[in-house]
N, CA, C and O atoms as a Maestro MAE file, in Angstrom:
{
 s_m_m2io_version
 :::
 2.0.0
}

f_m_ct {
 s_m_title
 :::
 protein
 m_atom[344] {
  # First column is atom index #
  i_m_mmod_type
  r_m_x_coord
  r_m_y_coord
  r_m_z_coord
  i_m_residue_number
  s_m_chain_name
  s_m_pdb_residue_name
  s_m_pdb_atom_name
  i_m_atomic_number
  :::
  1 25 0.614 -0.992 -0.022 1 A "UNK " " N  " 7
  2 3 -0.222 0.103 -0.131 1 A "UNK " " CA " 6
  3 2 1.309 1.353 0.709 1 A "UNK " " C  " 6
  4 15 1.968 1.558 1.728 1 A "UNK " " O  " 8
  5 25 0.980 1.975 -1.230 2 A "UNK " " N  " 7
  6 3 2.142 2.831 -1.312 2 A "UNK " " CA " 6
  7 2 0.824 4.360 -0.245 2 A "UNK " " C  " 6
  8 15 -0.379 4.399 0.010 2 A "UNK " " O  " 8
  9 25 2.056 5.330 0.028 3 A "UNK " " N  " 7
  10 3 2.101 6.203 0.424 3 A "UNK " " CA " 6
  11 2 2.061 7.673 -0.996 3 A "UNK " " C  " 6
  12 15 3.016 8.426 -1.188 3 A "UNK " " O  " 8
  13 25 0.733 7.733 -1.780 4 A "UNK " " N  " 7
  14 3 1.385 8.897 -2.581 4 A "UNK " " CA " 6
  15 2 0.960 10.235 -1.666 4 A "UNK " " C  " 6
  16 15 1.686 11.215 -1.833 4 A "UNK " " O  " 8
  17 25 0.077 10.344 -0.906 5 A "UNK " " N  " 7
  18 3 0.953 12.348 -0.292 5 A "UNK " " CA " 6
  19 2 0.127 11.871 0.984 5 A "UNK " " C  " 6
  20 15 -0.382 10.801 1.320 5 A "UNK " " O  " 8
  21 25 0.246 13.456 1.684 6 A "UNK " " N  " 7
  22 3 -0.291 13.274 3.082 6 A "UNK " " CA " 6
  23 2 -0.223 14.598 2.648 6 A "UNK " " C  " 6
  24 15 0.615 15.315 2.102 6 A "UNK " " O  " 8
  25 25 -1.785 14.733 3.213 7 A "UNK " " N  " 7
  26 3 -3.375 15.692 4.173 7 A "UNK " " CA " 6
  27 2 -2.370 15.939 5.964 7 A "UNK " " C  " 6
  28 15 -2.684 15.220 6.913 7 A "UNK " " O  " 8
  29 25 -1.390 16.870 6.089 8 A "UNK " " N  " 7
  30 3 -1.496 17.188 7.660 8 A "UNK " " CA " 6
  31 2 -0.841 15.380 8.445 8 A "UNK " " C  " 6
  32 15 0.130 14.768 8.001 8 A "UNK " " O  " 8
  33 25 -1.609 14.977 9.485 9 A "UNK " " N  " 7
  34 3 -1.212 14.040 9.267 9 A "UNK " " CA " 6
  35 2 -1.434 12.878 9.133 9 A "UNK " " C  " 6
  36 15 -1.083 11.794 9.600 9 A "UNK " " O  " 8
  37 25 -2.259 13.397 8.215 10 A "UNK " " N  " 7
  38 3 -2.789 11.452 7.448 10 A "UNK " " CA " 6
  39 2 -2.083 11.877 6.353 10 A "UNK " " C  " 6
  40 15 -1.662 12.952 5.927 10 A "UNK " " O  " 8
  41 25 -2.069 9.688 5.719 11 A "UNK " " N  " 7
  42 3 -1.715 9.238 5.017 11 A "UNK " " CA " 6
  43 2 -2.917 9.019 3.734 11 A "UNK " " C  " 6
  44 15 -4.006 8.494 3.966 11 A "UNK " " O  " 8
  45 25 -2.493 9.535 2.318 12 A "UNK " " N  " 7
  46 3 -2.904 9.151 1.586 12 A "UNK " " CA " 6
  47 2 -2.314 8.064 0.982 12 A "UNK " " C  " 6
  48 15 -1.178 8.072 0.509 12 A "UNK " " O  " 8
  49 25 -3.233 6.928 0.993 13 A "UNK " " N  " 7
  50 3 -2.336 5.887 -0.046 13 A "UNK " " CA " 6
  51 2 -3.409 4.682 -0.687 13 A "UNK " " C  " 6
  52 15 -4.463 4.333 -0.156 13 A "UNK " " O  " 8
  53 25 -2.954 4.265 -1.707 14 A "UNK " " N  " 7
  54 3 -3.370 3.326 -2.552 14 A "UNK " " CA " 6
  55 2 -3.042 2.303 -2.656 14 A "UNK " " C  " 6
  56 15 -1.885 1.934 -2.857 14 A "UNK " " O  " 8
  57 25 -4.521 1.273 -2.475 15 A "UNK " " N  " 7
  58 3 -3.730 -0.134 -2.233 15 A "UNK " " CA " 6
  59 2 -3.536 -1.231 -3.563 15 A "UNK " " C  " 6
  60 15 -4.254 -1.180 -4.561 15 A "UNK " " O  " 8
  61 25 -2.418 -2.231 -3.368 16 A "UNK " " N  " 7
  62 3 -2.223 -2.207 -4.704 16 A "UNK " " CA " 6
  63 2 -2.796 -3.150 -5.415 16 A "UNK " " C  " 6
  64 15 -2.747 -3.164 -6.645 16 A "UNK " " O  " 8
  65 25 -3.559 -4.270 -4.515 17 A "UNK " " N  " 7
  66 3 -4.660 -5.113 -5.201 17 A "UNK " " CA " 6
  67 2 -6.150 -4.267 -5.078 17 A "UNK " " C  " 6
  68 15 -7.150 -4.982 -5.004 17 A "UNK " " O  " 8
  69 25 -6.332 -2.887 -5.053 18 A "UNK " " N  " 7
  70 3 -8.181 -2.967 -4.885 18 A "UNK " " CA " 6
  71 2 -8.793 -3.258 -6.081 18 A "UNK " " C  " 6
  72 15 -8.594 -4.153 -6.903 18 A "UNK " " O  " 8
  73 25 -9.824 -2.051 -6.017 19 A "UNK " " N  " 7
  74 3 -10.903 -2.635 -6.774 19 A "UNK " " CA " 6
  75 2 -11.112 -0.821 -7.658 19 A "UNK " " C  " 6
  76 15 -10.704 0.334 -7.541 19 A "UNK " " O  " 8
  77 25 -11.930 -1.573 -8.427 20 A "UNK " " N  " 7
  78 3 -12.023 -0.228 -9.298 20 A "UNK " " CA " 6
  79 2 -13.678 0.245 -8.408 20 A "UNK " " C  " 6
  80 15 -14.339 -0.603 -7.809 20 A "UNK " " O  " 8
  81 25 -14.114 1.800 -8.510 21 A "UNK " " N  " 7
  82 3 -13.515 2.911 -8.548 21 A "UNK " " CA " 6
  83 2 -12.890 3.479 -8.531 21 A "UNK " " C  " 6
  84 15 -12.981 4.016 -7.427 21 A "UNK " " O  " 8
  85 25 -11.703 4.102 -9.315 22 A "UNK " " N  " 7
  86 3 -10.851 5.193 -8.823 22 A "UNK " " CA " 6
  87 2 -10.503 5.553 -7.120 22 A "UNK " " C  " 6
  88 15 -11.116 6.538 -6.708 22 A "UNK " " O  " 8
  89 25 -9.676 4.926 -6.200 23 A "UNK " " N  " 7
  90 3 -10.225 5.599 -5.125 23 A "UNK " " CA " 6
  91 2 -8.969 5.295 -4.153 23 A "UNK " " C  " 6
  92 15 -8.101 4.431 -4.279 23 A "UNK " " O  " 8
  93 25 -9.237 6.846 -2.551 24 A "UNK " " N  " 7
  94 3 -7.859 6.248 -2.436 24 A "UNK " " CA " 6
  95 2 -8.179 6.531 -0.191 24 A "UNK " " C  " 6
  96 15 -8.537 7.470 0.520 24 A "UNK " " O  " 8
  97 25 -7.823 5.290 0.000 25 A "UNK " " N  " 7
  98 3 -8.027 5.456 1.919 25 A "UNK " " CA " 6
  99 2 -6.428 6.865 2.451 25 A "UNK " " C  " 6
  100 15 -5.286 7.207 2.142 25 A "UNK " " O  " 8
  101 25 -7.568 7.152 3.411 26 A "UNK " " N  " 7
  102 3 -7.067 8.656 4.001 26 A "UNK " " CA " 6
  103 2 -6.865 7.445 6.004 26 A "UNK " " C  " 6
  104 15 -7.625 6.873 6.785 26 A "UNK " " O  " 8
  105 25 -5.531 7.680 5.880 27 A "UNK " " N  " 7
  106 3 -5.048 6.881 7.471 27 A "UNK " " CA " 6
  107 2 -4.719 8.361 8.128 27 A "UNK " " C  " 6
  108 15 -4.164 9.336 7.622 27 A "UNK " " O  " 8
  109 25 -5.357 8.130 9.645 28 A "UNK " " N  " 7
  110 3 -4.136 8.766 10.608 28 A "UNK " " CA " 6
  111 2 -4.467 8.407 11.641 28 A "UNK " " C  " 6
  112 15 -5.410 8.937 12.228 28 A "UNK " " O  " 8
  113 25 -3.613 7.177 12.252 29 A "UNK " " N  " 7
  114 3 -4.284 6.851 13.569 29 A "UNK " " CA " 6
  115 2 -5.048 5.706 13.463 29 A "UNK " " C  " 6
  116 15 -4.783 4.729 12.762 29 A "UNK " " O  " 8
  117 25 -6.207 5.892 14.334 30 A "UNK " " N  " 7
  118 3 -6.645 4.939 14.042 30 A "UNK " " CA " 6
  119 2 -8.154 5.524 12.635 30 A "UNK " " C  " 6
  120 15 -8.964 5.095 11.814 30 A "UNK " " O  " 8
  121 25 -7.857 6.188 12.981 31 A "UNK " " N  " 7
  122 3 -9.327 7.283 11.801 31 A "UNK " " CA " 6
  123 2 -8.622 6.625 10.848 31 A "UNK " " C  " 6
  124 15 -7.491 6.145 10.777 31 A "UNK " " O  " 8
  125 25 -10.474 6.806 9.442 32 A "UNK " " N  " 7
  126 3 -10.224 6.216 8.290 32 A "UNK " " CA " 6
  127 2 -10.942 6.803 8.036 32 A "UNK " " C  " 6
  128 15 -11.827 7.205 8.790 32 A "UNK " " O  " 8
  129 25 -10.691 7.299 5.796 33 A "UNK " " N  " 7
  130 3 -11.390 7.655 4.999 33 A "UNK " " CA " 6
  131 2 -11.411 7.376 3.853 33 A "UNK " " C  " 6
  132 15 -10.388 7.520 3.185 33 A "UNK " " O  " 8
  133 25 -12.590 6.894 3.286 34 A "UNK " " N  " 7
  134 3 -11.991 6.391 1.879 34 A "UNK " " CA " 6
  135 2 -12.811 7.086 0.623 34 A "UNK " " C  " 6
  136 15 -13.911 6.551 0.478 34 A "UNK " " O  " 8
  137 25 -12.589 7.965 -0.157 35 A "UNK " " N  " 7
  138 3 -12.878 8.653 -0.841 35 A "UNK " " CA " 6
  139 2 -12.569 8.457 -2.748 35 A "UNK " " C  " 6
  140 15 -11.544 8.706 -3.382 35 A "UNK " " O  " 8
  141 25 -14.078 7.856 -3.293 36 A "UNK " " N  " 7
  142 3 -14.171 8.146 -4.455 36 A "UNK " " CA " 6
  143 2 -13.224 9.147 -5.249 36 A "UNK " " C  " 6
  144 15 -13.230 10.345 -4.966 36 A "UNK " " O  " 8
  145 25 -12.647 8.780 -5.959 37 A "UNK " " N  " 7
  146 3 -12.442 9.945 -7.150 37 A "UNK " " CA " 6
  147 2 -13.130 10.838 -8.381 37 A "UNK " " C  " 6
  148 15 -12.897 11.951 -8.852 37 A "UNK " " O  " 8
  149 25 -14.079 9.803 -8.654 38 A "UNK " " N  " 7
  150 3 -14.451 9.989 -9.847 38 A "UNK " " CA " 6
  151 2 -13.460 10.721 -10.829 38 A "UNK " " C  " 6
  152 15 -13.768 11.835 -11.254 38 A "UNK " " O  " 8
  153 25 -12.118 10.041 -11.247 39 A "UNK " " N  " 7
  154 3 -11.520 10.701 -11.924 39 A "UNK " " CA " 6
  155 2 -11.645 10.302 -13.822 39 A "UNK " " C  " 6
  156 15 -11.604 9.172 -14.307 39 A "UNK " " O  " 8
  157 25 -11.814 11.735 -14.644 40 A "UNK " " N  " 7
  158 3 -10.105 12.753 -14.267 40 A "UNK " " CA " 6
  159 2 -11.032 14.111 -13.841 40 A "UNK " " C  " 6
  160 15 -10.535 15.152 -14.270 40 A "UNK " " O  " 8
  161 25 -12.002 14.247 -13.251 41 A "UNK " " N  " 7
  162 3 -12.639 15.871 -13.779 41 A "UNK " " CA " 6
  163 2 -13.244 15.876 -11.878 41 A "UNK " " C  " 6
  164 15 -13.247 16.958 -11.290 41 A "UNK " " O  " 8
  165 25 -13.688 14.623 -11.155 42 A "UNK " " N  " 7
  166 3 -13.697 14.773 -9.756 42 A "UNK " " CA " 6
  167 2 -15.440 15.545 -10.222 42 A "UNK " " C  " 6
  168 15 -15.852 15.826 -11.347 42 A "UNK " " O  " 8
  169 25 -16.256 15.732 -8.647 43 A "UNK " " N  " 7
  170 3 -15.388 15.751 -7.907 43 A "UNK " " CA " 6
  171 2 -15.016 14.190 -6.915 43 A "UNK " " C  " 6
  172 15 -15.236 13.023 -7.238 43 A "UNK " " O  " 8
  173 25 -14.458 14.680 -5.785 44 A "UNK " " N  " 7
  174 3 -14.089 13.180 -4.955 44 A "UNK " " CA " 6
  175 2 -16.046 13.379 -4.406 44 A "UNK " " C  " 6
  176 15 -16.978 14.127 -4.701 44 A "UNK " " O  " 8
  177 25 -15.832 12.314 -3.578 45 A "UNK " " N  " 7
  178 3 -16.723 11.821 -2.611 45 A "UNK " " CA " 6
  179 2 -16.316 11.272 -1.503 45 A "UNK " " C  " 6
  180 15 -15.263 10.639 -1.582 45 A "UNK " " O  " 8
  181 25 -16.853 11.328 -0.466 46 A "UNK " " N  " 7
  182 3 -16.960 10.638 0.662 46 A "UNK " " CA " 6
  183 2 -17.550 9.156 0.363 46 A "UNK " " C  " 6
  184 15 -18.761 8.997 0.213 46 A "UNK " " O  " 8
  185 25 -16.815 8.297 0.301 47 A "UNK " " N  " 7
  186 3 -17.719 7.200 0.145 47 A "UNK " " CA " 6
  187 2 -17.912 6.405 2.005 47 A "UNK " " C  " 6
  188 15 -18.928 5.774 2.300 47 A "UNK " " O  " 8
  189 25 -17.010 6.576 2.787 48 A "UNK " " N  " 7
  190 3 -16.887 6.042 4.446 48 A "UNK " " CA " 6
  191 2 -15.845 6.563 5.073 48 A "UNK " " C  " 6
  192 15 -14.687 6.601 4.657 48 A "UNK " " O  " 8
  193 25 -16.309 7.013 6.196 49 A "UNK " " N  " 7
  194 3 -15.188 7.359 7.348 49 A "UNK " " CA " 6
  195 2 -15.470 6.887 8.947 49 A "UNK " " C  " 6
  196 15 -16.632 6.938 9.353 49 A "UNK " " O  " 8
  197 25 -14.308 6.390 9.922 50 A "UNK " " N  " 7
  198 3 -14.465 6.595 10.362 50 A "UNK " " CA " 6
  199 2 -13.358 7.302 11.289 50 A "UNK " " C  " 6
  200 15 -12.174 7.362 10.957 50 A "UNK " " O  " 8
  201 25 -13.971 7.937 12.727 51 A "UNK " " N  " 7
  202 3 -13.004 8.492 13.215 51 A "UNK " " CA " 6
  203 2 -12.852 9.419 13.713 51 A "UNK " " C  " 6
  204 15 -12.688 9.814 14.867 51 A "UNK " " O  " 8
  205 25 -12.971 10.188 11.830 52 A "UNK " " N  " 7
  206 3 -12.441 11.116 11.987 52 A "UNK " " CA " 6
  207 2 -13.964 12.778 11.817 52 A "UNK " " C  " 6
  208 15 -15.076 12.634 11.309 52 A "UNK " " O  " 8
  209 25 -13.579 13.692 12.238 53 A "UNK " " N  " 7
  210 3 -14.630 14.652 12.913 53 A "UNK " " CA " 6
  211 2 -15.068 15.130 11.602 53 A "UNK " " C  " 6
  212 15 -14.299 14.960 10.657 53 A "UNK " " O  " 8
  213 25 -16.254 15.734 11.399 54 A "UNK " " N  " 7
  214 3 -16.872 16.577 10.464 54 A "UNK " " CA " 6
  215 2 -15.806 17.740 9.837 54 A "UNK " " C  " 6
  216 15 -15.741 17.789 8.609 54 A "UNK " " O  " 8
  217 25 -15.038 18.599 10.558 55 A "UNK " " N  " 7
  218 3 -14.554 19.238 10.789 55 A "UNK " " CA " 6
  219 2 -13.310 19.215 9.362 55 A "UNK " " C  " 6
  220 15 -13.123 20.013 8.444 55 A "UNK " " O  " 8
  221 25 -12.473 17.575 9.824 56 A "UNK " " N  " 7
  222 3 -11.732 16.881 9.365 56 A "UNK " " CA " 6
  223 2 -11.806 16.371 8.408 56 A "UNK " " C  " 6
  224 15 -10.753 16.194 7.795 56 A "UNK " " O  " 8
  225 25 -13.149 15.865 7.787 57 A "UNK " " N  " 7
  226 3 -13.467 15.021 6.484 57 A "UNK " " CA " 6
  227 2 -13.864 16.500 5.807 57 A "UNK " " C  " 6
  228 15 -13.686 16.560 4.590 57 A "UNK " " O  " 8
  229 25 -14.352 17.631 6.426 58 A "UNK " " N  " 7
  230 3 -14.711 18.613 5.012 58 A "UNK " " CA " 6
  231 2 -12.958 19.351 4.243 58 A "UNK " " C  " 6
  232 15 -12.832 19.890 3.144 58 A "UNK " " O  " 8
  233 25 -12.118 19.160 5.044 59 A "UNK " " N  " 7
  234 3 -10.638 19.893 5.118 59 A "UNK " " CA " 6
  235 2 -9.879 18.698 4.784 59 A "UNK " " C  " 6
  236 15 -8.786 19.143 5.135 59 A "UNK " " O  " 8
  237 25 -9.466 16.836 4.139 60 A "UNK " " N  " 7
  238 3 -9.478 16.422 3.388 60 A "UNK " " CA " 6
  239 2 -10.890 16.187 2.120 60 A "UNK " " C  " 6
  240 15 -10.938 15.690 0.994 60 A "UNK " " O  " 8
  241 25 -11.733 16.734 2.886 61 A "UNK " " N  " 7
  242 3 -12.136 17.194 0.980 61 A "UNK " " CA " 6
  243 2 -11.653 18.332 -0.384 61 A "UNK " " C  " 6
  244 15 -11.586 18.450 -1.608 61 A "UNK " " O  " 8
  245 25 -11.416 18.961 0.849 62 A "UNK " " N  " 7
  246 3 -10.909 20.277 0.366 62 A "UNK " " CA " 6
  247 2 -9.632 20.087 -0.019 62 A "UNK " " C  " 6
  248 15 -9.117 20.714 -0.945 62 A "UNK " " O  " 8
  249 25 -8.900 18.990 0.842 63 A "UNK " " N  " 7
  250 3 -7.699 19.525 -0.303 63 A "UNK " " CA " 6
  251 2 -7.434 18.076 -1.343 63 A "UNK " " C  " 6
  252 15 -6.611 18.105 -2.257 63 A "UNK " " O  " 8
  253 25 -8.295 16.811 -1.018 64 A "UNK " " N  " 7
  254 3 -8.159 15.957 -2.192 64 A "UNK " " CA " 6
  255 2 -8.642 16.058 -3.260 64 A "UNK " " C  " 6
  256 15 -8.324 15.248 -4.130 64 A "UNK " " O  " 8
  257 25 -10.224 17.825 -3.717 65 A "UNK " " N  " 7
  258 3 -10.540 18.493 -4.681 65 A "UNK " " CA " 6
  259 2 -9.086 18.897 -4.954 65 A "UNK " " C  " 6
  260 15 -8.620 18.595 -6.052 65 A "UNK " " O  " 8
  261 25 -8.296 19.574 -4.034 66 A "UNK " " N  " 7
  262 3 -6.901 20.422 -4.742 66 A "UNK " " CA " 6
  263 2 -6.106 19.745 -5.098 66 A "UNK " " C  " 6
  264 15 -5.216 20.255 -5.778 66 A "UNK " " O  " 8
  265 25 -6.052 18.284 -4.809 67 A "UNK " " N  " 7
  266 3 -5.013 17.413 -5.344 67 A "UNK " " CA " 6
  267 2 -5.574 16.235 -6.029 67 A "UNK " " C  " 6
  268 15 -5.233 15.077 -5.790 67 A "UNK " " O  " 8
  269 25 -6.634 16.673 -7.073 68 A "UNK " " N  " 7
  270 3 -7.322 15.203 -7.332 68 A "UNK " " CA " 6
  271 2 -6.445 14.859 -8.918 68 A "UNK " " C  " 6
  272 15 -6.605 13.905 -9.678 68 A "UNK " " O  " 8
  273 25 -5.425 16.129 -9.038 69 A "UNK " " N  " 7
  274 3 -4.813 15.454 -10.756 69 A "UNK " " CA " 6
  275 2 -3.739 14.456 -10.265 69 A "UNK " " C  " 6
  276 15 -3.134 13.614 -10.930 69 A "UNK " " O  " 8
  277 25 -3.636 14.760 -8.870 70 A "UNK " " N  " 7
  278 3 -1.814 13.785 -8.577 70 A "UNK " " CA " 6
  279 2 -2.611 12.263 -7.723 70 A "UNK " " C  " 6
  280 15 -2.057 11.164 -7.697 70 A "UNK " " O  " 8
  281 25 -3.907 12.540 -7.125 71 A "UNK " " N  " 7
  282 3 -3.733 10.786 -6.823 71 A "UNK " " CA " 6
  283 2 -5.027 10.206 -8.458 71 A "UNK " " C  " 6
  284 15 -5.282 9.019 -8.660 71 A "UNK " " O  " 8
  285 25 -5.607 11.371 -9.354 72 A "UNK " " N  " 7
  286 3 -6.190 10.275 -9.769 72 A "UNK " " CA " 6
  287 2 -4.692 9.613 -11.378 72 A "UNK " " C  " 6
  288 15 -4.752 8.749 -12.253 72 A "UNK " " O  " 8
  289 25 -3.595 10.643 -10.958 73 A "UNK " " N  " 7
  290 3 -2.151 9.984 -11.854 73 A "UNK " " CA " 6
  291 2 -1.989 8.762 -11.055 73 A "UNK " " C  " 6
  292 15 -1.906 7.679 -11.636 73 A "UNK " " O  " 8
  293 25 -1.969 8.793 -10.529 74 A "UNK " " N  " 7
  294 3 -1.215 8.018 -9.793 74 A "UNK " " CA " 6
  295 2 -2.264 6.302 -9.288 74 A "UNK " " C  " 6
  296 15 -1.824 5.160 -9.153 74 A "UNK " " O  " 8
  297 25 -3.798 6.856 -9.123 75 A "UNK " " N  " 7
  298 3 -3.978 5.501 -9.353 75 A "UNK " " CA " 6
  299 2 -3.899 4.720 -11.323 75 A "UNK " " C  " 6
  300 15 -3.690 3.597 -11.781 75 A "UNK " " O  " 8
  301 25 -4.047 5.395 -11.618 76 A "UNK " " N  " 7
  302 3 -3.142 5.568 -12.970 76 A "UNK " " CA " 6
  303 2 -2.219 4.531 -12.764 76 A "UNK " " C  " 6
  304 15 -2.432 3.324 -12.879 76 A "UNK " " O  " 8
  305 25 -1.471 4.936 -12.538 77 A "UNK " " N  " 7
  306 3 0.273 4.300 -12.683 77 A "UNK " " CA " 6
  307 2 0.334 2.917 -12.096 77 A "UNK " " C  " 6
  308 15 1.095 2.091 -12.602 77 A "UNK " " O  " 8
  309 25 -0.805 2.453 -10.529 78 A "UNK " " N  " 7
  310 3 -0.764 1.645 -10.246 78 A "UNK " " CA " 6
  311 2 -2.160 0.288 -10.751 78 A "UNK " " C  " 6
  312 15 -2.254 -0.871 -10.347 78 A "UNK " " O  " 8
  313 25 -3.081 1.067 -11.769 79 A "UNK " " N  " 7
  314 3 -3.968 0.723 -11.773 79 A "UNK " " CA " 6
  315 2 -4.525 0.290 -13.331 79 A "UNK " " C  " 6
  316 15 -4.992 -0.773 -13.741 79 A "UNK " " O  " 8
  317 25 -4.348 1.170 -13.793 80 A "UNK " " N  " 7
  318 3 -4.594 1.098 -15.435 80 A "UNK " " CA " 6
  319 2 -5.527 2.177 -15.430 80 A "UNK " " C  " 6
  320 15 -6.156 2.586 -14.455 80 A "UNK " " O  " 8
  321 25 -5.593 2.940 -17.521 81 A "UNK " " N  " 7
  322 3 -6.720 4.151 -16.502 81 A "UNK " " CA " 6
  323 2 -8.088 4.249 -16.017 81 A "UNK " " C  " 6
  324 15 -9.024 3.508 -16.316 81 A "UNK " " O  " 8
  325 25 -8.093 4.875 -15.526 82 A "UNK " " N  " 7
  326 3 -9.721 5.361 -15.025 82 A "UNK " " CA " 6
  327 2 -11.051 5.237 -15.482 82 A "UNK " " C  " 6
  328 15 -11.231 6.450 -15.588 82 A "UNK " " O  " 8
  329 25 -11.994 4.812 -15.794 83 A "UNK " " N  " 7
  330 3 -13.008 5.023 -16.123 83 A "UNK " " CA " 6
  331 2 -13.640 6.421 -15.491 83 A "UNK " " C  " 6
  332 15 -13.853 6.379 -14.279 83 A "UNK " " O  " 8
  333 25 -13.969 7.682 -16.198 84 A "UNK " " N  " 7
  334 3 -14.968 8.528 -15.508 84 A "UNK " " CA " 6
  335 2 -15.900 8.323 -15.504 84 A "UNK " " C  " 6
  336 15 -16.511 8.000 -16.523 84 A "UNK " " O  " 8
  337 25 -16.678 8.470 -13.781 85 A "UNK " " N  " 7
  338 3 -17.213 8.122 -12.960 85 A "UNK " " CA " 6
  339 2 -18.491 9.723 -13.169 85 A "UNK " " C  " 6
  340 15 -19.567 9.636 -12.578 85 A "UNK " " O  " 8
  341 25 -18.430 9.986 -13.341 86 A "UNK " " N  " 7
  342 3 -19.745 11.224 -13.329 86 A "UNK " " CA " 6
  343 2 -19.579 11.832 -14.740 86 A "UNK " " C  " 6
  344 15 -20.324 12.739 -15.112 86 A "UNK " " O  " 8
  :::
 }
 m_bond[343] {
  # First column is bond index #
  i_m_from
  i_m_to
  i_m_order
  :::
  1 1 2 1
  2 2 3 1
  3 3 4 2
  4 3 5 1
  5 5 6 1
  6 6 7 1
  7 7 8 2
  8 7 9 1
  9 9 10 1
  10 10 11 1
  11 11 12 2
  12 11 13 1
  13 13 14 1
  14 14 15 1
  15 15 16 2
  16 15 17 1
  17 17 18 1
  18 18 19 1
  19 19 20 2
  20 19 21 1
  21 21 22 1
  22 22 23 1
  23 23 24 2
  24 23 25 1
  25 25 26 1
  26 26 27 1
  27 27 28 2
  28 27 29 1
  29 29 30 1
  30 30 31 1
  31 31 32 2
  32 31 33 1
  33 33 34 1
  34 34 35 1
  35 35 36 2
  36 35 37 1
  37 37 38 1
  38 38 39 1
  39 39 40 2
  40 39 41 1
  41 41 42 1
  42 42 43 1
  43 43 44 2
  44 43 45 1
  45 45 46 1
  46 46 47 1
  47 47 48 2
  48 47 49 1
  49 49 50 1
  50 50 51 1
  51 51 52 2
  52 51 53 1
  53 53 54 1
  54 54 55 1
  55 55 56 2
  56 55 57 1
  57 57 58 1
  58 58 59 1
  59 59 60 2
  60 59 61 1
  61 61 62 1
  62 62 63 1
  63 63 64 2
  64 63 65 1
  65 65 66 1
  66 66 67 1
  67 67 68 2
  68 67 69 1
  69 69 70 1
  70 70 71 1
  71 71 72 2
  72 71 73 1
  73 73 74 1
  74 74 75 1
  75 75 76 2
  76 75 77 1
  77 77 78 1
  78 78 79 1
  79 79 80 2
  80 79 81 1
  81 81 82 1
  82 82 83 1
  83 83 84 2
  84 83 85 1
  85 85 86 1
  86 86 87 1
  87 87 88 2
  88 87 89 1
  89 89 90 1
  90 90 91 1
  91 91 92 2
  92 91 93 1
  93 93 94 1
  94 94 95 1
  95 95 96 2
  96 95 97 1
  97 97 98 1
  98 98 99 1
  99 99 100 2
  100 99 101 1
  101 101 102 1
  102 102 103 1
  103 103 104 2
  104 103 105 1
  105 105 106 1
  106 106 107 1
  107 107 108 2
  108 107 109 1
  109 109 110 1
  110 110 111 1
  111 111 112 2
  112 111 113 1
  113 113 114 1
  114 114 115 1
  115 115 116 2
  116 115 117 1
  117 117 118 1
  118 118 119 1
  119 119 120 2
  120 119 121 1
  121 121 122 1
  122 122 123 1
  123 123 124 2
  124 123 125 1
  125 125 126 1
  126 126 127 1
  127 127 128 2
  128 127 129 1
  129 129 130 1
  130 130 131 1
  131 131 132 2
  132 131 133 1
  133 133 134 1
  134 134 135 1
  135 135 136 2
  136 135 137 1
  137 137 138 1
  138 138 139 1
  139 139 140 2
  140 139 141 1
  141 141 142 1
  142 142 143 1
  143 143 144 2
  144 143 145 1
  145 145 146 1
  146 146 147 1
  147 147 148 2
  148 147 149 1
  149 149 150 1
  150 150 151 1
  151 151 152 2
  152 151 153 1
  153 153 154 1
  154 154 155 1
  155 155 156 2
  156 155 157 1
  157 157 158 1
  158 158 159 1
  159 159 160 2
  160 159 161 1
  161 161 162 1
  162 162 163 1
  163 163 164 2
  164 163 165 1
  165 165 166 1
  166 166 167 1
  167 167 168 2
  168 167 169 1
  169 169 170 1
  170 170 171 1
  171 171 172 2
  172 171 173 1
  173 173 174 1
  174 174 175 1
  175 175 176 2
  176 175 177 1
  177 177 178 1
  178 178 179 1
  179 179 180 2
  180 179 181 1
  181 181 182 1
  182 182 183 1
  183 183 184 2
  184 183 185 1
  185 185 186 1
  186 186 187 1
  187 187 188 2
  188 187 189 1
  189 189 190 1
  190 190 191 1
  191 191 192 2
  192 191 193 1
  193 193 194 1
  194 194 195 1
  195 195 196 2
  196 195 197 1
  197 197 198 1
  198 198 199 1
  199 199 200 2
  200 199 201 1
  201 201 202 1
  202 202 203 1
  203 203 204 2
  204 203 205 1
  205 205 206 1
  206 206 207 1
  207 207 208 2
  208 207 209 1
  209 209 210 1
  210 210 211 1
  211 211 212 2
  212 211 213 1
  213 213 214 1
  214 214 215 1
  215 215 216 2
  216 215 217 1
  217 217 218 1
  218 218 219 1
  219 219 220 2
  220 219 221 1
  221 221 222 1
  222 222 223 1
  223 223 224 2
  224 223 225 1
  225 225 226 1
  226 226 227 1
  227 227 228 2
  228 227 229 1
  229 229 230 1
  230 230 231 1
  231 231 232 2
  232 231 233 1
  233 233 234 1
  234 234 235 1
  235 235 236 2
  236 235 237 1
  237 237 238 1
  238 238 239 1
  239 239 240 2
  240 239 241 1
  241 241 242 1
  242 242 243 1
  243 243 244 2
  244 243 245 1
  245 245 246 1
  246 246 247 1
  247 247 248 2
  248 247 249 1
  249 249 250 1
  250 250 251 1
  251 251 252 2
  252 251 253 1
  253 253 254 1
  254 254 255 1
  255 255 256 2
  256 255 257 1
  257 257 258 1
  258 258 259 1
  259 259 260 2
  260 259 261 1
  261 261 262 1
  262 262 263 1
  263 263 264 2
  264 263 265 1
  265 265 266 1
  266 266 267 1
  267 267 268 2
  268 267 269 1
  269 269 270 1
  270 270 271 1
  271 271 272 2
  272 271 273 1
  273 273 274 1
  274 274 275 1
  275 275 276 2
  276 275 277 1
  277 277 278 1
  278 278 279 1
  279 279 280 2
  280 279 281 1
  281 281 282 1
  282 282 283 1
  283 283 284 2
  284 283 285 1
  285 285 286 1
  286 286 287 1
  287 287 288 2
  288 287 289 1
  289 289 290 1
  290 290 291 1
  291 291 292 2
  292 291 293 1
  293 293 294 1
  294 294 295 1
  295 295 296 2
  296 295 297 1
  297 297 298 1
  298 298 299 1
  299 299 300 2
  300 299 301 1
  301 301 302 1
  302 302 303 1
  303 303 304 2
  304 303 305 1
  305 305 306 1
  306 306 307 1
  307 307 308 2
  308 307 309 1
  309 309 310 1
  310 310 311 1
  311 311 312 2
  312 311 313 1
  313 313 314 1
  314 314 315 1
  315 315 316 2
  316 315 317 1
  317 317 318 1
  318 318 319 1
  319 319 320 2
  320 319 321 1
  321 321 322 1
  322 322 323 1
  323 323 324 2
  324 323 325 1
  325 325 326 1
  326 326 327 1
  327 327 328 2
  328 327 329 1
  329 329 330 1
  330 330 331 1
  331 331 332 2
  332 331 333 1
  333 333 334 1
  334 334 335 1
  335 335 336 2
  336 335 337 1
  337 337 338 1
  338 338 339 1
  339 339 340 2
  340 339 341 1
  341 341 342 1
  342 342 343 1
  343 343 344 2
  :::
 }
}
């Protein structure tokens, strides 16, 4: 599970044997969230979250929007081209 980025103290990871649609996992301690990316145009959306506050989720979502090209590029690097979901 490569770490592709950090958002503050949280790691943004992509699992190598993961499934479509394109998405990232955000992990900070015992807190976890999954954002579906909707590559290539977005916007990302929260699929699930455990342990993050609403304010933290808002911040992670804002950061995911600003880093969408990076996240989609990394997904494609590990899993091949994404199908546009939106």
